[in-house]
Residue frames as qw, qx, qy, qz and C-alpha x, y, z in Angstrom:
[[0.607, -0.076, -0.525, -0.592, 74.21, -1.39, -138.97],
 [0.634, -0.270, 0.523, -0.502, 72.04, -3.40, -136.60],
 [0.091, 0.167, -0.961, -0.199, 72.46, -7.14, -137.02],
 [0.592, -0.258, -0.555, -0.524, 69.43, -9.35, -137.51],
 [0.560, -0.282, -0.710, 0.321, 70.04, -10.89, -134.07],
 [0.146, -0.145, -0.355, 0.912, 70.15, -7.44, -132.44],
 [0.340, -0.143, -0.275, -0.888, 66.96, -6.42, -134.22],
 [0.608, -0.328, -0.684, -0.235, 65.14, -9.30, -132.53],
 [0.377, -0.193, -0.632, 0.649, 66.08, -8.15, -129.05],
 [0.137, -0.860, -0.488, 0.062, 63.65, -6.03, -127.10],
 [0.268, 0.748, -0.029, 0.606, 64.41, -2.33, -127.36],
 [0.361, -0.014, -0.516, 0.777, 66.18, -0.49, -124.60],
 [0.082, -0.735, -0.556, 0.380, 64.02, 1.53, -122.23],
 [0.070, 0.777, -0.010, -0.626, 63.11, 4.66, -124.14],
 [0.231, -0.176, 0.736, 0.611, 64.10, 3.03, -127.43],
 [0.569, 0.391, 0.021, -0.723, 61.79, 3.65, -130.36],
 [0.262, 0.245, -0.875, -0.326, 62.68, 0.31, -131.94],
 [0.808, -0.150, -0.069, -0.565, 59.57, -1.89, -132.03],
 [0.427, -0.325, 0.831, -0.151, 59.79, -5.21, -130.21],
 [0.663, 0.229, -0.539, -0.466, 59.43, -8.22, -132.46],
 [0.923, -0.247, 0.126, -0.267, 58.44, -11.76, -131.51],
 [0.458, -0.452, 0.748, 0.162, 60.97, -14.47, -130.84],
 [0.617, 0.218, 0.728, 0.206, 61.60, -16.33, -134.07],
 [0.384, 0.861, 0.057, -0.328, 61.26, -13.23, -136.25],
 [0.658, -0.142, 0.534, 0.512, 63.23, -14.03, -139.39],
 [0.104, -0.219, 0.463, 0.853, 63.85, -12.93, -142.95],
 [0.038, -0.458, -0.803, -0.380, 60.42, -14.10, -144.11],
 [0.183, -0.766, -0.507, 0.350, 58.91, -11.77, -141.49],
 [0.198, -0.528, 0.137, 0.814, 61.04, -8.87, -142.71],
 [0.058, 0.061, 0.683, 0.726, 60.00, -9.43, -146.31],
 [0.128, -0.628, -0.756, -0.136, 56.31, -9.74, -145.40],
 [0.230, -0.724, -0.323, 0.565, 56.61, -6.61, -143.27],
 [0.145, -0.317, 0.340, 0.873, 58.16, -4.61, -146.12],
 [0.052, -0.275, -0.762, -0.584, 55.47, -5.75, -148.56],
 [0.203, -0.683, -0.690, 0.125, 52.70, -5.10, -146.03],
 [0.215, -0.590, -0.146, 0.765, 53.97, -1.61, -145.28],
 [0.018, -0.129, 0.480, 0.867, 53.92, -0.60, -148.95],
 [0.190, -0.381, -0.801, -0.420, 50.48, -2.13, -149.40],
 [0.384, -0.682, -0.622, 0.019, 48.90, -0.88, -146.17],
 [0.416, -0.467, -0.256, 0.737, 50.90, 1.88, -144.44],
 [0.148, 0.070, 0.297, 0.941, 50.43, 4.39, -147.23],
 [0.368, -0.229, -0.296, -0.851, 46.64, 4.40, -147.26],
 [0.384, -0.083, 0.728, -0.561, 45.40, 2.01, -144.52],
 [0.818, 0.307, 0.125, -0.470, 43.73, -0.08, -147.21],
 [0.358, -0.283, 0.848, 0.270, 44.89, -3.49, -148.41],
 [0.628, 0.413, -0.228, -0.619, 43.55, -3.69, -151.94],
 [0.922, 0.019, 0.374, -0.098, 42.84, -7.29, -153.07],
 [0.765, 0.610, -0.111, 0.176, 45.08, -6.85, -156.12],
 [0.013, 0.783, -0.537, 0.313, 47.89, -5.54, -153.89],
 [0.695, -0.377, 0.558, -0.251, 47.47, -8.60, -151.68],
 [0.939, 0.293, 0.180, 0.010, 47.56, -11.02, -154.65],
 [0.514, 0.755, -0.305, 0.269, 50.69, -9.31, -155.98],
 [0.334, -0.700, 0.533, -0.338, 52.21, -9.36, -152.50],
 [0.854, -0.191, 0.462, -0.143, 51.69, -13.12, -152.12],
 [0.859, 0.497, 0.026, 0.125, 53.01, -13.88, -155.61],
 [0.273, 0.809, -0.409, 0.321, 56.16, -11.82, -155.00],
 [0.532, -0.575, 0.554, -0.282, 56.75, -13.42, -151.60],
 [0.945, 0.060, 0.313, -0.067, 56.41, -16.89, -153.13],
 [0.686, 0.676, -0.192, 0.187, 59.08, -16.02, -155.68],
 [0.051, 0.731, -0.560, 0.386, 61.60, -15.27, -152.92],
 [0.353, -0.306, 0.787, -0.402, 60.59, -18.02, -150.52],
 [0.657, 0.105, -0.536, -0.519, 59.31, -20.94, -152.65],
 [0.464, 0.006, -0.867, 0.183, 59.92, -23.49, -149.88],
 [0.207, 0.000, 0.540, -0.816, 57.64, -21.72, -147.39],
 [0.034, -0.387, -0.910, -0.144, 54.40, -23.67, -147.12],
 [0.239, -0.605, -0.359, -0.670, 51.02, -21.96, -147.08],
 [0.657, -0.648, -0.381, 0.062, 50.69, -22.77, -143.37],
 [0.603, -0.260, -0.113, 0.746, 54.09, -21.22, -142.64],
 [0.135, 0.346, 0.237, 0.898, 53.22, -18.16, -144.71],
 [0.417, -0.683, -0.419, -0.429, 49.92, -17.74, -142.85],
 [0.680, -0.556, -0.298, 0.373, 51.77, -17.96, -139.52],
 [0.451, -0.053, 0.047, 0.890, 54.33, -15.34, -140.62],
 [0.074, -0.508, -0.389, -0.765, 51.54, -13.14, -142.05],
 [0.540, -0.706, -0.436, -0.140, 49.58, -13.38, -138.78],
 [0.647, -0.445, -0.200, 0.586, 52.63, -12.53, -136.65],
 [0.308, 0.105, 0.167, 0.931, 53.59, -9.55, -138.80],
 [0.222, -0.579, -0.432, -0.654, 50.03, -8.23, -139.00],
 [0.607, -0.660, -0.428, 0.114, 49.58, -8.65, -135.24],
 [0.532, -0.327, -0.089, 0.776, 52.74, -6.65, -134.54],
 [0.137, 0.304, 0.343, 0.878, 51.79, -4.09, -137.17],
 [0.370, -0.676, -0.474, -0.425, 48.37, -3.62, -135.56],
 [0.639, -0.596, -0.358, 0.330, 49.82, -3.43, -132.05],
 [0.487, 0.034, -0.026, 0.873, 52.18, -0.58, -132.95],
 [0.036, -0.776, -0.550, 0.308, 49.32, 1.88, -133.28],
 [0.057, 0.866, -0.050, -0.495, 51.15, 4.74, -134.98],
 [0.728, 0.681, -0.036, 0.069, 52.46, 5.38, -138.45],
 [0.044, 0.837, -0.524, 0.149, 55.81, 6.41, -136.99],
 [0.602, -0.375, 0.694, -0.126, 56.26, 3.08, -135.17],
 [0.858, 0.348, 0.377, -0.032, 55.19, 1.16, -138.26],
 [0.506, 0.829, -0.221, 0.087, 57.60, 3.14, -140.42],
 [0.242, -0.713, 0.645, -0.132, 60.38, 2.42, -137.91],
 [0.774, -0.073, 0.625, -0.070, 59.61, -1.30, -138.15],
 [0.757, 0.643, 0.114, 0.002, 59.63, -1.02, -141.96],
 [0.234, 0.861, -0.438, 0.107, 63.07, 0.61, -141.91],
 [0.495, -0.493, 0.707, -0.110, 64.39, -2.08, -139.56],
 [0.849, 0.229, 0.475, -0.036, 63.11, -4.75, -141.96],
 [0.574, 0.806, -0.136, 0.033, 64.78, -2.95, -144.88],
 [0.080, -0.764, 0.629, -0.117, 68.09, -3.05, -142.97],
 [0.689, -0.213, 0.682, -0.125, 67.60, -6.72, -142.15],
 [0.828, 0.498, 0.257, -0.024, 66.85, -7.59, -145.78],
 [0.342, 0.861, -0.370, 0.065, 69.96, -5.66, -146.86],
 [0.349, -0.583, 0.723, -0.127, 72.03, -7.66, -144.39],
 [0.800, 0.083, 0.581, -0.127, 70.45, -10.92, -145.57],
 [0.745, 0.650, 0.146, 0.032, 70.95, -10.17, -149.29],
 [0.654, -0.350, 0.237, 0.627, 74.43, -8.75, -148.79],
 [0.030, -0.545, 0.309, 0.779, 75.92, -6.98, -151.76],
 [0.329, 0.267, 0.832, 0.359, 73.73, -8.80, -154.28],
 [0.163, 0.297, -0.036, -0.940, 72.45, -5.74, -156.18],
 [0.324, -0.091, -0.732, -0.592, 70.33, -7.88, -158.51],
 [0.329, -0.440, -0.824, 0.139, 68.35, -9.28, -155.58],
 [0.108, -0.451, -0.365, 0.807, 68.08, -5.85, -153.97],
 [0.214, 0.135, -0.370, -0.894, 66.80, -4.40, -157.26],
 [0.340, -0.251, -0.852, -0.308, 64.30, -7.25, -157.36],
 [0.215, -0.492, -0.689, 0.486, 62.98, -6.34, -153.91],
 [0.063, 0.386, 0.047, -0.919, 62.55, -2.69, -154.97],
 [0.288, 0.000, -0.639, -0.713, 60.75, -3.80, -158.15],
 [0.290, -0.384, -0.875, 0.039, 58.47, -5.96, -156.01],
 [0.089, -0.488, -0.463, 0.734, 57.63, -2.96, -153.82],
 [0.183, 0.258, -0.280, -0.906, 56.80, -0.94, -156.95],
 [0.318, -0.146, -0.821, -0.451, 54.61, -3.73, -158.33],
 [0.236, -0.469, -0.790, 0.317, 52.74, -4.01, -155.03],
 [0.009, -0.455, -0.218, 0.863, 52.29, -0.24, -154.76],
 [0.261, 0.262, -0.397, -0.840, 51.02, -0.03, -158.35],
 [0.029, 0.182, 0.976, 0.113, 48.76, -3.08, -158.24],
 [0.129, 0.668, 0.645, -0.349, 45.75, -0.88, -157.46],
 [0.403, 0.609, 0.380, 0.568, 46.65, 1.47, -160.37],
 [0.191, -0.968, -0.031, -0.161, 47.58, 4.25, -157.93],
 [0.679, 0.125, -0.330, 0.643, 50.89, 5.56, -156.66],
 [0.364, -0.904, -0.211, -0.075, 50.63, 7.52, -153.45],
 [0.138, 0.836, -0.387, 0.364, 53.28, 9.86, -152.08],
 [0.620, -0.559, 0.497, -0.236, 53.72, 7.67, -148.99],
 [0.961, 0.136, 0.228, 0.083, 54.29, 4.61, -151.19],
 [0.570, 0.725, -0.186, 0.339, 56.95, 6.53, -153.10],
 [0.233, -0.790, 0.450, -0.345, 58.59, 7.51, -149.80],
 [0.843, -0.308, 0.428, -0.111, 58.69, 3.90, -148.60],
 [0.895, 0.382, 0.123, 0.195, 60.07, 2.63, -151.90],
 [0.370, 0.807, -0.264, 0.378, 62.71, 5.34, -152.12],
 [0.483, -0.706, 0.454, -0.252, 63.77, 4.71, -148.50],
 [0.925, -0.085, 0.364, 0.070, 64.40, 1.05, -149.34],
 [0.735, 0.613, 0.017, 0.290, 66.21, 1.94, -152.56],
 [0.051, 0.872, -0.351, 0.337, 68.48, 4.44, -150.82],
 [0.691, -0.530, 0.470, -0.146, 69.26, 1.93, -148.06],
 [0.913, 0.137, 0.352, 0.152, 70.14, -0.61, -150.77],
 [0.375, -0.445, 0.404, 0.706, 72.49, 1.90, -152.46],
 [0.305, 0.407, 0.703, 0.497, 70.08, 2.57, -155.32],
 [0.163, 0.261, 0.044, -0.950, 68.26, 5.54, -156.78],
 [0.208, 0.437, 0.869, 0.104, 64.60, 5.07, -157.70],
 [0.229, 0.175, -0.101, -0.952, 62.54, 7.37, -159.90],
 [0.196, 0.369, 0.907, -0.048, 58.85, 6.50, -160.15],
 [0.324, 0.207, -0.072, -0.920, 55.91, 7.75, -162.12],
 [0.570, 0.362, 0.704, -0.221, 52.53, 6.54, -163.31],
 [0.148, 0.038, 0.661, 0.735, 52.20, 6.19, -167.07],
 [0.390, 0.279, 0.204, -0.854, 49.16, 8.33, -167.97],
 [0.568, 0.226, -0.526, -0.590, 48.24, 6.06, -170.88],
 [0.600, 0.009, -0.798, -0.060, 48.54, 2.64, -169.23],
 [0.646, -0.650, 0.013, -0.400, 48.09, 3.44, -165.54],
 [0.915, -0.082, -0.258, 0.300, 51.19, 1.32, -164.83],
 [0.397, -0.877, 0.213, 0.167, 53.84, 2.47, -162.40],
 [0.757, 0.544, -0.202, 0.301, 57.16, 2.92, -164.16],
 [0.660, -0.699, 0.157, 0.226, 60.47, 2.64, -162.36],
 [0.572, 0.679, -0.347, 0.302, 63.92, 3.84, -163.30],
 [0.793, -0.594, 0.107, 0.083, 66.39, 2.20, -160.96],
 [0.549, 0.676, -0.367, 0.327, 70.10, 3.02, -160.88],
 [0.706, -0.225, -0.388, 0.548, 73.06, 2.51, -158.60],
 [0.214, -0.954, -0.178, 0.111, 73.32, 5.52, -156.31],
 [0.534, -0.560, 0.294, 0.561, 77.07, 5.78, -156.84]]
């Protein structure tokens, strides 16, 4: 597993690992994961997805001020935009998933909470796209979990069944 410190280093020549700014931390990784689920799947950041995103982030990082959040948001969005390809953005997402796993350690309750947040963000616009499912399942698998998702035809809500993978 790549340590958080190693993930901040510039990639080797020929490396596909995106370069992140100095000072990239766990708040950046969390914002990046939430942004990827909200934006990478359909290139559209729905206002309800964004509200859900900010509420979820605040739950994990209550001591981060609005100014600090805006700085983190700007840095993540700038890197996201500079990557230019879905493959590079997905690679950055996966690196953030690994970094969050390292940060949370073996705390399965917190890891389940992150997966639930991703589901809530993905379903905030009352849609569940295949790419969103792929991103959510990739995080769940990395966290040692199994995630089954579906949209309830009656309510339009995304339903999640989350289990330990073992």
